[in-house]
KEDO-840749 format. One record per atom (N, C-alpha, C): x, y, z; residue in one letter; atom name. Coordinates in steps of 0.02 Angstrom, whole numbers. Atoms other than C-alpha are relative to their C-alpha. Example, Ala and Ser with C-alpha at 12.3 -4.5 7.8 and 13.67 -1.06 7.14 Angstrom:
(lumdren (45; -59; 0); "a"; "N")
(lumdren (615; -225; 390); "a"; "CA")
(lumdren (45; 60; 0); "a"; "C")
(lumdren (-42; -59; -3); "s"; "N")
(lumdren (684; -53; 357); "s"; "CA")
(lumdren (-39; 55; 37); "s"; "C")
***
This chain:
(lumdren (-14; -40; -59); "m"; "N")
(lumdren (2100; 14163; 6672); "m"; "CA")
(lumdren (67; 34; -12); "m"; "C")
(lumdren (-65; -35; 11); "p"; "N")
(lumdren (2237; 14299; 6664); "p"; "CA")
(lumdren (53; -28; 45); "p"; "C")
(lumdren (-56; 29; -35); "a"; "N")
(lumdren (2410; 14245; 6723); "a"; "CA")
(lumdren (7; 29; 71); "a"; "C")
(lumdren (-9; -32; -65); "h"; "N")
(lumdren (2410; 14370; 6867); "h"; "CA")
(lumdren (-48; -31; 51); "h"; "C")
(lumdren (47; 32; -45); "l"; "N")
(lumdren (2257; 14285; 6942); "l"; "CA")
(lumdren (25; -71; 19); "l"; "C")
(lumdren (-30; 67; -18); "h"; "N")
(lumdren (2345; 14114; 6935); "h"; "CA")
(lumdren (49; 11; 58); "h"; "C")
(lumdren (-50; -14; -53); "l"; "N")
(lumdren (2488; 14188; 7035); "l"; "CA")
(lumdren (-32; 22; 66); "l"; "C")
(lumdren (33; -22; -63); "l"; "N")
(lumdren (2372; 14274; 7158); "l"; "CA")
(lumdren (-33; -61; 34); "l"; "C")
(lumdren (31; 60; -29); "r"; "N")
(lumdren (2276; 14110; 7182); "r"; "CA")
(lumdren (52; -42; 38); "r"; "C")
(lumdren (-52; 42; -28); "q"; "N")
(lumdren (2437; 14016; 7216); "q"; "CA")
(lumdren (27; 36; 64); "q"; "C")
(lumdren (-22; -38; -60); "f"; "N")
(lumdren (2495; 14153; 7338); "f"; "CA")
(lumdren (-49; -8; 56); "f"; "C")
(lumdren (49; 5; -53); "h"; "N")
(lumdren (2332; 14144; 7434); "h"; "CA")
(lumdren (-2; -76; 26); "h"; "C")
(lumdren (-6; 70; -21); "l"; "N")
(lumdren (2346; 13952; 7438); "l"; "CA")
(lumdren (57; -8; 51); "l"; "C")
(lumdren (-59; 5; -48); "v"; "N")
(lumdren (2519; 13965; 7521); "v"; "CA")
(lumdren (-15; 40; 62); "v"; "C")
(lumdren (16; -38; -61); "q"; "N")
(lumdren (2457; 14100; 7639); "q"; "CA")
(lumdren (-47; -37; 46); "q"; "C")
(lumdren (51; 38; -38); "r"; "N")
(lumdren (2308; 13993; 7693); "r"; "CA")
(lumdren (34; -59; 37); "r"; "C")
(lumdren (-35; 56; -32); "l"; "N")
(lumdren (2420; 13844; 7727); "l"; "CA")
(lumdren (49; 24; 54); "l"; "C")
(lumdren (-44; -29; -52); "q"; "N")
(lumdren (2544; 13952; 7823); "q"; "CA")
(lumdren (-38; 20; 60); "q"; "C")
(lumdren (41; -26; -55); "a"; "N")
(lumdren (2406; 14022; 7930); "a"; "CA")
(lumdren (-16; -55; 53); "a"; "C")
(lumdren (19; 53; -43); "v"; "N")
(lumdren (2370; 13852; 8004); "v"; "CA")
(lumdren (58; -37; 31); "v"; "C")
(lumdren (-63; 23; -33); "r"; "N")
(lumdren (2554; 13818; 8055); "r"; "CA")
(lumdren (10; -74; -1); "r"; "C")
(lumdren (-16; 70; 6); "g"; "N")
(lumdren (2583; 13643; 7989); "g"; "CA")
(lumdren (-56; -47; 10); "g"; "C")
(lumdren (56; 43; -7); "r"; "N")
(lumdren (2409; 13577; 8023); "r"; "CA")
(lumdren (-24; -14; -75); "r"; "C")
(lumdren (22; 16; 68); "a"; "N")
(lumdren (2344; 13484; 7868); "a"; "CA")
(lumdren (-72; 21; -12); "a"; "C")
(lumdren (67; -21; 21); "l"; "N")
(lumdren (2192; 13556; 7775); "l"; "CA")
(lumdren (-22; -45; -57); "l"; "C")
(lumdren (25; 40; 54); "p"; "N")
(lumdren (2082; 13448; 7667); "p"; "CA")
(lumdren (-9; 43; -65); "p"; "C")
(lumdren (11; -35; 61); "f"; "N")
(lumdren (2065; 13496; 7484); "f"; "CA")
(lumdren (-64; 41; 1); "f"; "C")
(lumdren (66; -36; 2); "a"; "N")
(lumdren (1880; 13541; 7508); "a"; "CA")
(lumdren (4; 65; 37); "a"; "C")
(lumdren (-9; -61; -39); "e"; "N")
(lumdren (1927; 13668; 7639); "e"; "CA")
(lumdren (39; 53; -38); "e"; "C")
(lumdren (-39; -46; 38); "l"; "N")
(lumdren (2062; 13745; 7531); "l"; "CA")
(lumdren (-40; 27; -61); "l"; "C")
(lumdren (41; -19; 57); "r"; "N")
(lumdren (1945; 13747; 7382); "r"; "CA")
(lumdren (-52; 53; 18); "r"; "C")
(lumdren (48; -48; -25); "r"; "N")
(lumdren (1810; 13836; 7482); "r"; "CA")
(lumdren (32; 69; 15); "r"; "C")
(lumdren (-34; -63; -17); "y"; "N")
(lumdren (1931; 13965; 7545); "y"; "CA")
(lumdren (17; 40; -64); "y"; "C")
(lumdren (-18; -36; 63); "l"; "N")
(lumdren (1994; 14005; 7369); "l"; "CA")
(lumdren (-60; 24; -36); "l"; "C")
(lumdren (59; -20; 37); "l"; "N")
(lumdren (1822; 14011; 7292); "l"; "CA")
(lumdren (-33; 59; 33); "l"; "C")
(lumdren (33; -55; -39); "e"; "N")
(lumdren (1762; 14130; 7430); "e"; "CA")
(lumdren (43; 62; 7); "e"; "C")
(lumdren (-45; -58; -11); "h"; "N")
(lumdren (1915; 14244; 7427); "h"; "CA")
(lumdren (-19; 56; -48); "h"; "C")
(lumdren (24; -58; 40); "p"; "N")
(lumdren (1858; 14416; 7365); "p"; "CA")
(lumdren (49; 25; -53); "p"; "C")
(lumdren (-49; -27; 48); "s"; "N")
(lumdren (2021; 14465; 7273); "s"; "CA")
(lumdren (10; -46; -58); "s"; "C")
(lumdren (-9; 47; 55); "l"; "N")
(lumdren (2013; 14312; 7160); "l"; "CA")
(lumdren (-54; 3; -50); "l"; "C")
(lumdren (53; -3; 51); "g"; "N")
(lumdren (1855; 14358; 7068); "g"; "CA")
(lumdren (-41; -61; -1); "g"; "C")
(lumdren (44; 55; 9); "d"; "N")
(lumdren (1731; 14234; 7004); "d"; "CA")
(lumdren (26; -56; -40); "d"; "C")
(lumdren (-25; 58; 38); "y"; "N")
(lumdren (1790; 14060; 6957); "y"; "CA")
(lumdren (-59; -35; -36); "y"; "C")
(lumdren (57; 37; 28); "g"; "N")
(lumdren (1616; 14012; 6904); "g"; "CA")
(lumdren (-12; -66; 35); "g"; "C")
(lumdren (10; 59; -40); "g"; "N")
(lumdren (1616; 13882; 7043); "g"; "CA")
(lumdren (50; -54; -13); "g"; "C")
(lumdren (-45; 53; 16); "g"; "N")
(lumdren (1765; 13792; 6975); "g"; "CA")
(lumdren (71; 8; 28); "g"; "C")
(lumdren (-68; 10; -20); "y"; "N")
(lumdren (1924; 13743; 7064); "y"; "CA")
(lumdren (6; -71; 19); "y"; "C")
(lumdren (2; 72; -7); "e"; "N")
(lumdren (1950; 13561; 7040); "e"; "CA")
(lumdren (68; -27; 27); "e"; "C")
(lumdren (-62; 32; -24); "l"; "N")
(lumdren (2079; 13439; 7113); "l"; "CA")
(lumdren (57; 5; -50); "l"; "C")
(lumdren (-51; -1; 53); "r"; "N")
(lumdren (2173; 13435; 6947); "r"; "CA")
(lumdren (35; 69; -1); "r"; "C")
(lumdren (-26; -69; -2); "t"; "N")
(lumdren (2194; 13626; 6952); "t"; "CA")
(lumdren (42; 9; 62); "t"; "C")
(lumdren (-39; -5; -61); "f"; "N")
(lumdren (2251; 13616; 7133); "f"; "CA")
(lumdren (68; -36; -8); "f"; "C")
(lumdren (-62; 36; 10); "q"; "N")
(lumdren (2381; 13483; 7087); "q"; "CA")
(lumdren (50; 39; -43); "q"; "C")
(lumdren (-43; -41; 44); "r"; "N")
(lumdren (2445; 13595; 6949); "r"; "CA")
(lumdren (29; 59; 39); "r"; "C")
(lumdren (-21; -57; -38); "d"; "N")
(lumdren (2452; 13741; 7070); "d"; "CA")
(lumdren (57; -22; 51); "d"; "C")
(lumdren (-52; 28; -45); "v"; "N")
(lumdren (2552; 13632; 7194); "v"; "CA")
(lumdren (68; -2; -33); "v"; "C")
(lumdren (-64; 6; 38); "r"; "N")
(lumdren (2684; 13598; 7063); "r"; "CA")
(lumdren (28; 67; -17); "r"; "C")
(lumdren (-22; -65; 14); "e"; "N")
(lumdren (2692; 13779; 7012); "e"; "CA")
(lumdren (25; 39; 58); "e"; "C")
(lumdren (-22; -33; -62); "v"; "N")
(lumdren (2710; 13841; 7191); "v"; "CA")
(lumdren (72; -21; 16); "v"; "C")
(lumdren (-71; 22; -10); "v"; "N")
(lumdren (2870; 13736; 7205); "v"; "CA")
(lumdren (46; 37; -50); "v"; "C")
(lumdren (-41; -34; 53); "d"; "N")
(lumdren (2937; 13812; 7043); "d"; "CA")
(lumdren (6; 73; 15); "d"; "C")
(lumdren (0; -72; -7); "l"; "N")
(lumdren (2886; 13991; 7081); "l"; "CA")
(lumdren (26; 25; 65); "l"; "C")
(lumdren (-15; -25; -68); "f"; "N")
(lumdren (2906; 14007; 7270); "f"; "CA")
(lumdren (52; -44; 38); "f"; "C")
(lumdren (-45; 46; -34); "g"; "N")
(lumdren (3017; 13858; 7314); "g"; "CA")
(lumdren (-30; -34; 62); "g"; "C")
(lumdren (35; 29; -58); "i"; "N")
(lumdren (2886; 13793; 7435); "i"; "CA")
(lumdren (-35; -63; -20); "i"; "C")
(lumdren (36; 67; 12); "s"; "N")
(lumdren (2831; 13610; 7439); "s"; "CA")
(lumdren (-60; -6; 43); "s"; "C")
(lumdren (61; 14; -35); "i"; "N")
(lumdren (2655; 13574; 7484); "i"; "CA")
(lumdren (-4; -76; 3); "i"; "C")
(lumdren (1; 73; -12); "k"; "N")
(lumdren (2647; 13401; 7561); "k"; "CA")
(lumdren (-70; -22; 19); "k"; "C")
(lumdren (65; 26; -21); "s"; "N")
(lumdren (2499; 13288; 7600); "s"; "CA")
(lumdren (10; -54; 54); "s"; "C")
(lumdren (3; 54; -51); "r"; "N")
(lumdren (2454; 13177; 7748); "r"; "CA")
(lumdren (-64; -40; -19); "r"; "C")
(lumdren (58; 42; 20); "r"; "N")
(lumdren (2343; 13034; 7695); "r"; "CA")
(lumdren (-57; 4; 49); "r"; "C")
(lumdren (58; -5; -41); "g"; "N")
(lumdren (2169; 13058; 7757); "g"; "CA")
(lumdren (-10; 64; 39); "g"; "C")
(lumdren (4; -61; -40); "q"; "N")
(lumdren (2206; 13228; 7832); "q"; "CA")
(lumdren (-2; 64; -45); "q"; "C")
(lumdren (0; -54; 47); "g"; "N")
(lumdren (2250; 13350; 7692); "g"; "CA")
(lumdren (70; 25; -16); "g"; "C")
(lumdren (-62; -31; 28); "y"; "N")
(lumdren (2389; 13468; 7637); "y"; "CA")
(lumdren (29; 49; 48); "y"; "C")
(lumdren (-35; -45; -45); "y"; "N")
(lumdren (2520; 13568; 7730); "y"; "CA")
(lumdren (65; 22; -29); "y"; "C")
(lumdren (-68; -23; 16); "i"; "N")
(lumdren (2684; 13664; 7713); "i"; "CA")
(lumdren (45; -15; 57); "i"; "C")
(lumdren (-50; 15; -52); "a"; "N")
(lumdren (2835; 13601; 7806); "a"; "CA")
(lumdren (24; 65; 33); "a"; "C")
(lumdren (-19; -59; -38); "e"; "N")
(lumdren (2890; 13721; 7943); "e"; "CA")
(lumdren (62; 35; -28); "e"; "C")
(lumdren (-61; -32; 28); "t"; "N")
(lumdren (3059; 13750; 7860); "t"; "CA")
(lumdren (-9; 38; -63); "t"; "C")
(lumdren (11; -32; 64); "e"; "N")
(lumdren (2979; 13817; 7704); "e"; "CA")
(lumdren (-50; 54; 4); "e"; "C")
(lumdren (47; -58; -9); "q"; "N")
(lumdren (2875; 13962; 7772); "q"; "CA")
(lumdren (25; 62; -32); "q"; "C")
(lumdren (-16; -67; 26); "l"; "N")
(lumdren (2872; 14129; 7681); "l"; "CA")
(lumdren (-1; 45; 60); "l"; "C")
(lumdren (3; -47; -51); "p"; "N")
(lumdren (2906; 14278; 7791); "p"; "CA")
(lumdren (-70; 34; 3); "p"; "C")
(lumdren (66; -34; -4); "p"; "N")
(lumdren (2745; 14363; 7857); "p"; "CA")
(lumdren (-4; 63; -41); "p"; "C")
(lumdren (9; -60; 34); "g"; "N")
(lumdren (2672; 14504; 7760); "g"; "CA")
(lumdren (-20; -9; -69); "g"; "C")
***
């Protein structure tokens, strides 16, 4: 996959988590959202937990945003780490 699509996927991941304002989303819901997003092209059905975990680490490095998890609930972004809208 080209590097720009990795960045775009990570950007959409952050946007999706921001859209729910601190509510935790399960991995399955995030996966479905990313696989169905039209601008990301065809993943061939693949976006596994390992790729997500790698994306979470890269989001911290690239955007300075930590994606946290709540056991049994899912993933979220802390309120203090929101990107500006747009």
